C-alpha atoms as an extended CHARMM CRD file, in Angstrom:
* protein
*
       110  EXT
         1         1  UNK       CA            112.1700000000       89.5160000000       87.0730000000  PROA      1               0.0000000000
         2         2  UNK       CA            114.4110000000       90.3460000000       90.0180000000  PROA      2               0.0000000000
         3         3  UNK       CA            112.5220000000       91.3980000000       93.1300000000  PROA      3               0.0000000000
         4         4  UNK       CA            114.0700000000       94.1430000000       95.2250000000  PROA      4               0.0000000000
         5         5  UNK       CA            114.2540000000       93.9990000000       98.9850000000  PROA      5               0.0000000000
         6         6  UNK       CA            112.4940000000       96.6450000000      101.0320000000  PROA      6               0.0000000000
         7         7  UNK       CA            114.7970000000       99.6240000000      101.4390000000  PROA      7               0.0000000000
         8         8  UNK       CA            113.5680000000      100.3960000000      104.9490000000  PROA      8               0.0000000000
         9         9  UNK       CA            114.1830000000       96.8420000000      106.0770000000  PROA      9               0.0000000000
        10        10  UNK       CA            117.7100000000       97.2160000000      104.7100000000  PROA      10              0.0000000000
        11        11  UNK       CA            118.4530000000      100.4050000000      106.6420000000  PROA      11              0.0000000000
        12        12  UNK       CA            116.8500000000       99.0500000000      109.8220000000  PROA      12              0.0000000000
        13        13  UNK       CA            119.9780000000       96.9980000000      110.5120000000  PROA      13              0.0000000000
        14        14  UNK       CA            122.7050000000       98.8840000000      112.4370000000  PROA      14              0.0000000000
        15        15  UNK       CA            125.5290000000       97.1250000000      110.5820000000  PROA      15              0.0000000000
        16        16  UNK       CA            124.1060000000       98.1240000000      107.2130000000  PROA      16              0.0000000000
        17        17  UNK       CA            123.6480000000      101.7030000000      108.4070000000  PROA      17              0.0000000000
        18        18  UNK       CA            127.2890000000      101.6960000000      109.5380000000  PROA      18              0.0000000000
        19        19  UNK       CA            128.3550000000      100.4270000000      106.1130000000  PROA      19              0.0000000000
        20        20  UNK       CA            126.4400000000      103.2710000000      104.4740000000  PROA      20              0.0000000000
        21        21  UNK       CA            128.2080000000      105.7500000000      106.7440000000  PROA      21              0.0000000000
        22        22  UNK       CA            131.5830000000      104.2810000000      105.7620000000  PROA      22              0.0000000000
        23        23  UNK       CA            130.7200000000      104.6650000000      102.0970000000  PROA      23              0.0000000000
        24        24  UNK       CA            129.8220000000      108.3460000000      102.4500000000  PROA      24              0.0000000000
        25        25  UNK       CA            133.4800000000      109.3140000000      102.3320000000  PROA      25              0.0000000000
        26        26  UNK       CA            134.8710000000      106.9000000000       99.7310000000  PROA      26              0.0000000000
        27        27  UNK       CA            134.2430000000      103.7810000000       97.6830000000  PROA      27              0.0000000000
        28        28  UNK       CA            135.5740000000      100.6310000000       99.3510000000  PROA      28              0.0000000000
        29        29  UNK       CA            136.0550000000       96.9410000000       98.6810000000  PROA      29              0.0000000000
        30        30  UNK       CA            134.1560000000       94.3740000000      100.7390000000  PROA      30              0.0000000000
        31        31  UNK       CA            137.4220000000       93.5060000000      102.4920000000  PROA      31              0.0000000000
        32        32  UNK       CA            138.0940000000       97.1300000000      103.4400000000  PROA      32              0.0000000000
        33        33  UNK       CA            134.5390000000       97.4750000000      104.7200000000  PROA      33              0.0000000000
        34        34  UNK       CA            134.8140000000       94.2250000000      106.7130000000  PROA      34              0.0000000000
        35        35  UNK       CA            137.9750000000       95.4900000000      108.4620000000  PROA      35              0.0000000000
        36        36  UNK       CA            135.7660000000       97.9930000000      110.2930000000  PROA      36              0.0000000000
        37        37  UNK       CA            133.6220000000       95.2900000000      111.9210000000  PROA      37              0.0000000000
        38        38  UNK       CA            134.0500000000       92.3630000000      114.2920000000  PROA      38              0.0000000000
        39        39  UNK       CA            131.8000000000       90.1970000000      112.1180000000  PROA      39              0.0000000000
        40        40  UNK       CA            133.1110000000       87.6140000000      109.6530000000  PROA      40              0.0000000000
        41        41  UNK       CA            133.7200000000       88.8170000000      106.1130000000  PROA      41              0.0000000000
        42        42  UNK       CA            130.9330000000       86.6040000000      104.6440000000  PROA      42              0.0000000000
        43        43  UNK       CA            128.4970000000       88.2530000000      107.0670000000  PROA      43              0.0000000000
        44        44  UNK       CA            129.5710000000       91.7210000000      105.9180000000  PROA      44              0.0000000000
        45        45  UNK       CA            129.3620000000       90.5730000000      102.2900000000  PROA      45              0.0000000000
        46        46  UNK       CA            125.7570000000       89.5120000000      102.8960000000  PROA      46              0.0000000000
        47        47  UNK       CA            124.9830000000       92.9570000000      104.3230000000  PROA      47              0.0000000000
        48        48  UNK       CA            126.5790000000       94.5700000000      101.2660000000  PROA      48              0.0000000000
        49        49  UNK       CA            124.5660000000       92.2870000000       98.9970000000  PROA      49              0.0000000000
        50        50  UNK       CA            121.3300000000       93.4030000000      100.6790000000  PROA      50              0.0000000000
        51        51  UNK       CA            122.3080000000       97.0730000000      100.2840000000  PROA      51              0.0000000000
        52        52  UNK       CA            123.1140000000       96.4000000000       96.6330000000  PROA      52              0.0000000000
        53        53  UNK       CA            119.7820000000       94.6450000000       96.0750000000  PROA      53              0.0000000000
        54        54  UNK       CA            118.0340000000       97.6910000000       97.5350000000  PROA      54              0.0000000000
        55        55  UNK       CA            119.9500000000       99.9220000000       95.1390000000  PROA      55              0.0000000000
        56        56  UNK       CA            121.6000000000      101.8100000000       98.0070000000  PROA      56              0.0000000000
        57        57  UNK       CA            125.1180000000      100.9520000000       96.8550000000  PROA      57              0.0000000000
        58        58  UNK       CA            126.6800000000      100.5290000000       93.4660000000  PROA      58              0.0000000000
        59        59  UNK       CA            129.2750000000       97.8300000000       92.6970000000  PROA      59              0.0000000000
        60        60  UNK       CA            132.0490000000       98.7680000000       90.2880000000  PROA      60              0.0000000000
        61        61  UNK       CA            134.5840000000       96.2170000000       89.1080000000  PROA      61              0.0000000000
        62        62  UNK       CA            138.1420000000       97.5830000000       88.9380000000  PROA      62              0.0000000000
        63        63  UNK       CA            140.4950000000       94.8270000000       87.9020000000  PROA      63              0.0000000000
        64        64  UNK       CA            140.0180000000       91.9350000000       90.3290000000  PROA      64              0.0000000000
        65        65  UNK       CA            138.4170000000       94.1120000000       93.0040000000  PROA      65              0.0000000000
        66        66  UNK       CA            134.8260000000       95.2440000000       93.3530000000  PROA      66              0.0000000000
        67        67  UNK       CA            134.4300000000       98.6860000000       94.8630000000  PROA      67              0.0000000000
        68        68  UNK       CA            131.1790000000       99.6800000000       96.5200000000  PROA      68              0.0000000000
        69        69  UNK       CA            129.9470000000      103.2240000000       96.6660000000  PROA      69              0.0000000000
        70        70  UNK       CA            126.9190000000      104.9430000000       98.1010000000  PROA      70              0.0000000000
        71        71  UNK       CA            124.1130000000      105.8180000000       95.6950000000  PROA      71              0.0000000000
        72        72  UNK       CA            123.3350000000      109.3110000000       96.9300000000  PROA      72              0.0000000000
        73        73  UNK       CA            120.1970000000      109.6720000000       94.8100000000  PROA      73              0.0000000000
        74        74  UNK       CA            118.6180000000      106.6610000000       96.5050000000  PROA      74              0.0000000000
        75        75  UNK       CA            119.4270000000      108.1450000000       99.9120000000  PROA      75              0.0000000000
        76        76  UNK       CA            117.7210000000      111.3620000000       98.7940000000  PROA      76              0.0000000000
        77        77  UNK       CA            114.5770000000      109.3240000000       98.0870000000  PROA      77              0.0000000000
        78        78  UNK       CA            114.6000000000      108.0870000000      101.6840000000  PROA      78              0.0000000000
        79        79  UNK       CA            115.1340000000      111.6300000000      102.9470000000  PROA      79              0.0000000000
        80        80  UNK       CA            112.2330000000      112.8900000000      100.8240000000  PROA      80              0.0000000000
        81        81  UNK       CA            109.9410000000      110.2310000000      102.2850000000  PROA      81              0.0000000000
        82        82  UNK       CA            111.0590000000      111.0970000000      105.8330000000  PROA      82              0.0000000000
        83        83  UNK       CA            110.5570000000      114.8280000000      105.2270000000  PROA      83              0.0000000000
        84        84  UNK       CA            106.7830000000      114.4690000000      105.5100000000  PROA      84              0.0000000000
        85        85  UNK       CA            107.2130000000      113.1680000000      109.0450000000  PROA      85              0.0000000000
        86        86  UNK       CA            109.6850000000      115.9190000000      109.9270000000  PROA      86              0.0000000000
        87        87  UNK       CA            107.1000000000      118.4940000000      108.8940000000  PROA      87              0.0000000000
        88        88  UNK       CA            104.4020000000      116.8440000000      111.0150000000  PROA      88              0.0000000000
        89        89  UNK       CA            106.6260000000      116.6830000000      114.0980000000  PROA      89              0.0000000000
        90        90  UNK       CA            107.9100000000      120.2190000000      113.6760000000  PROA      90              0.0000000000
        91        91  UNK       CA            104.3120000000      121.4260000000      113.5120000000  PROA      91              0.0000000000
        92        92  UNK       CA            103.4460000000      119.4720000000      116.6650000000  PROA      92              0.0000000000
        93        93  UNK       CA            106.4680000000      120.8390000000      118.5170000000  PROA      93              0.0000000000
        94        94  UNK       CA            105.5280000000      124.3730000000      117.4560000000  PROA      94              0.0000000000
        95        95  UNK       CA            102.0040000000      123.8150000000      118.7790000000  PROA      95              0.0000000000
        96        96  UNK       CA            103.4410000000      122.5410000000      122.0590000000  PROA      96              0.0000000000
        97        97  UNK       CA            105.7590000000      125.5640000000      122.2940000000  PROA      97              0.0000000000
        98        98  UNK       CA            102.7810000000      127.8630000000      121.7500000000  PROA      98              0.0000000000
        99        99  UNK       CA            100.7250000000      126.0850000000      124.3930000000  PROA      99              0.0000000000
       100       100  UNK       CA            103.5700000000      126.2360000000      126.9180000000  PROA      100             0.0000000000
       101       101  UNK       CA            104.0900000000      129.9330000000      126.1910000000  PROA      101             0.0000000000
       102       102  UNK       CA            100.3680000000      130.5800000000      126.6770000000  PROA      102             0.0000000000
       103       103  UNK       CA            100.3630000000      128.7050000000      129.9830000000  PROA      103             0.0000000000
       104       104  UNK       CA            103.4640000000      130.5760000000      131.1170000000  PROA      104             0.0000000000
       105       105  UNK       CA            101.8830000000      133.9270000000      130.2540000000  PROA      105             0.0000000000
       106       106  UNK       CA             98.6670000000      133.0260000000      132.1140000000  PROA      106             0.0000000000
       107       107  UNK       CA            100.6830000000      132.0110000000      135.1670000000  PROA      107             0.0000000000
       108       108  UNK       CA            102.6270000000      135.3070000000      135.0740000000  PROA      108             0.0000000000
       109       109  UNK       CA             99.3630000000      137.2900000000      134.8220000000  PROA      109             0.0000000000
       110       110  UNK       CA             98.1830000000      135.9600000000      138.1910000000  PROA      110             0.0000000000
């Protein structure tokens, strides 16, 4: 049984996040991805491997090249998980806005 890495650990790395951003527009080979970074190609390949193990990218063999592409559905899962926190923070900001408006109105009444 193949164990998967933690998806949030994978996206915690800025290089891996940058790779995901690159893959939003097109599928790319490891070499093409590596050209966008100052790191050695084996280092970038390791980052790609981690993203692949987390099911965030898909590897498709085309002739001798392997093209990597973003798995949008997996990214939607992350977004869905984060949505619960967005809702909490939006509610808190709305409460703060209401409190500030109340304080402002009380100050203007004086």
